[in-house]
N, C-alpha and C positions, 0 to 999 in steps of 0.2 A: 774282309773289307770293313770299313766303318759304315755301319748301317745308317748313321745320321749325316753322312756326307751329302752335300747338296746335289752333287752330280749323279749320285746313285738314286735320286728320286725319279729319274727317267733313265733307267739303265740301258734301254735300247739306243736312245739318242747318244748317251755318253759313250757306249762301246763302239757305235758306228763312227763317232767323232775320233775316238782313240785309234781306230783302224785308218781313217783318212789322214790323220795327222801323225802317223807312225809313233804313237805312244807305247805300242807294244815293242818289246826288244827281244832279241834272240840270244839264247845261251846254247851251249852244246856240251855234251859229255863224250869225250873221245873213247873209242873202242880200240883196244890193243890187239895186235897180231902176236900170237904166242909162238908160231912156228917159224918166224923169220920171213923176210921178203915183204915187199910192199910198204916198208916203213913201219915204225913202231905203232903209229896211229893211222891206219888206212881208211878209217871211217869214224863218224861221230853221230850221235843221236841229237837231233835238234830239240831244244826246250824253249818255252815261251814264258816271258814275264810281262807284267803291265806296269808301266812307270806312272806313279802318281805324283802329288806335290812333293817338293823338297827332295826330288830324286829317289823317293822310296819305291821299291820294287815289290809288287804283289806277286806271290807265288800262284801257280795255276789253280790250286784248290780254292782260291778266293774269287776267281772270275770265270773259270770254265763252266761251273754249274749254271751260272747266269746265262752264258752264251748258249749252252745246251737247252735251257728252259725256253728261251726265245727263238730257238731254231737258227742260231747265228753261227754255228760251228763251221759250216762251209765257207763263210766269209773269212773267218780267222784262218782256216786251213789254206785257202787260196793266198791270203796275205803272206803266210809263212813260205809257201812254195815260191812265190814271186821273189821274196827277199833272199831266200837261199840260193836260187838260181842266179840272182844278180851278183851275189858275193862270189859264187863259183866262176862266173864270167869275168870278174875282176881279178881272179887269182886267189885261191885259198890255201892255207897251210895244210888242210886236210882235203883229199881228193874226192871224197864221197860222203854224203850226208843221208841219214835216214829221217824221214818226216812222219810223225804219227798222224793217222787219219781217224777222225771221229766216225761213228756209225752214220751220222747225218751226211757226211761227205761221201761215204761209201755208197749211199743211196742216191747221190746227186748225179743224174745222167749226163750233165754237162761238164763234170770235173775233168775227165780224160781229155776232152777237147781243149779245156783251159790249159792243162799241162802241155799239150802239144804246141799250143800257141806260144807259151812262155819258153819252152825249149828252143823253138825256132827264133824267137826274139832275142834270146840271150846267147845263142850259138854255143851251147855247151853240150858235151856228149851226154846222151840220155842215161847212160849207166852210172853217171855221177850222182844220181838220186835214187833212193830206195824208199818205198812207201811201207810204213810199219802199220800192220793191222793186228789188233788183239785177237788171240785165239778164240775168246768168247764171242766176239763179233763175227768171226768167220763161221762159227758153229750156229749162231743165232740167225744169220742172214746169208745163207750159202749162195743163193742165186745172185744177190747184189754183189757179194764179194767175188764170185767167179766172173761176173761181167766186168767188174773194175780191174781185176787182176789181168784178164785177157786184154783189156783196152790199154792199160799202162804198159803191159809187156809188149804189145805190138809197137809201141813207141821206142822200145829199147830200155825202158826203166825196169827196175826190179821190185820184188815184193819181199817183205820180211814179216814172219809171223811171230808176234810178241807173246810172252807168257806161255810158251809151248810146254806141254806136258801136263796141263791141268785137265783137259777134256779127254774123254775116252776114245773118240773117233779121230785119232791123230793121223791115220793114213789118209783119210779124206781131206784133211787140212793140207797135208804135204802134197797132195795131188792137184791142188789148185794151180791154175796157170801161172808160170813165171815166178814161183817161189824160189828165191835164191838163198835165203837165210832163215834160220829159226833162232829165237832167243829163248834159252831155257829159263823156265820160271824160277824166280829168286828163291822160293822156298826149297827147291832142290839144290841149288848152288850153295846156299848158306850151310847146308848140312853135310856137305861132301867130306869134310875133314873128320866127322865123328859118327856118321850114320852109313853103315854098309848097305842098307836098303836103298838109300838115296843114290849111292854109287851104282848099284845094280840097275836102278830105274834110268839113270842118266845114260849108262852104257847101252841100254836097250833103245833109248831114244836116239842116241848117236848112230847106232847101226841102222835104224830105220831111215834117218835122214841121209846117211851116206849112200844107201842103196839107190836113192833118187838124186844123188849129186848135190845135196843141199848142205851148206856149211852151217855150223852151230856157233852161237855166241852165248857165253855164260854171263848172265847179269848178276848184280849184287855181289860182286867179288870184293871182299873187304879184308882178307887176311892172307898171309903168305902160304899158310897150310892148304887153304882151298886152291890157291893158284898152282901149287905143286901138284895137287891131285888132277887139276884140269890139264896140266901139261902131260902128266903120265897117261891120261885118257885121250890125249891127242886132240883136245878141243882146240879149234883154230883161233877163236877170238874171245876176249874177255872185257867186261865193262863193270865199273863200280867205283866206289870211293877209294878202294885200295889200289886202283889203277890210276885214276885221274878224276878229280872233282869237276862238277860242272863249272863252266867259265864262259865269259862273253864270247860270242862267236867271232867277233872282230879281233879278239886277242890272237896275235900270231902264234900258232901252235906248230912247231917244227915237226914235220911228219917223220923226221929221222931221229928225234930225241928219244931217250930211253924211257920205257915205262917204269913205274915205281920199283918193280922187282924184275930187273932184266934177266933174260935167260942165261 
């Protein structure tokens, strides 16, 4: 961000005004189904940008640290959930979205009630939204995460563990309530075509997840060689610039269209 911009002289007021006036905008990155069924893109991860003057879009690295510093992440996360459910209620080309949750929101005792109210107001099936929690956050604040997982799960929504495979106590993470998906850490995915140790580790993680009925998503898929490995390993979903680049959430994405490298 431009440090000398006048509106950043009072960042809290500026960001609250941006939320109130919908200056934030939603993008998404589709997640492809590799095994067929459910359409080419049964799910997408929601991403956030901030619109400034002359239609410039600030990436999250420019404004998320400011929101975190001032304890405003729960306000942004609620805005995202509200907007995602509104779009789903209006009919979306993708039937399910994953929404990243900050550690501040995970610790917010009122967040699950907010989600319940929004689901009711928008009249959408609760399983159309999945809450994405970083594996580090799950390990660092297990009691908060367990409470939140149980609460959103009781509504019928799901939980996705992002960055899976970095921490040692993976089984404890997988046994959190209502975990339906894990997203394999990108450092593992990127090396699948050339590193047999990475292949062995991913296979071990896949077996562990499968035993608990949890589906795996490979992130950071950028080349056809990695995608071929994932298919051979029977990974169910893949995400990355080699599958589909992030795009505005309002851009109609045909759930039946082919992924970049069809099976």
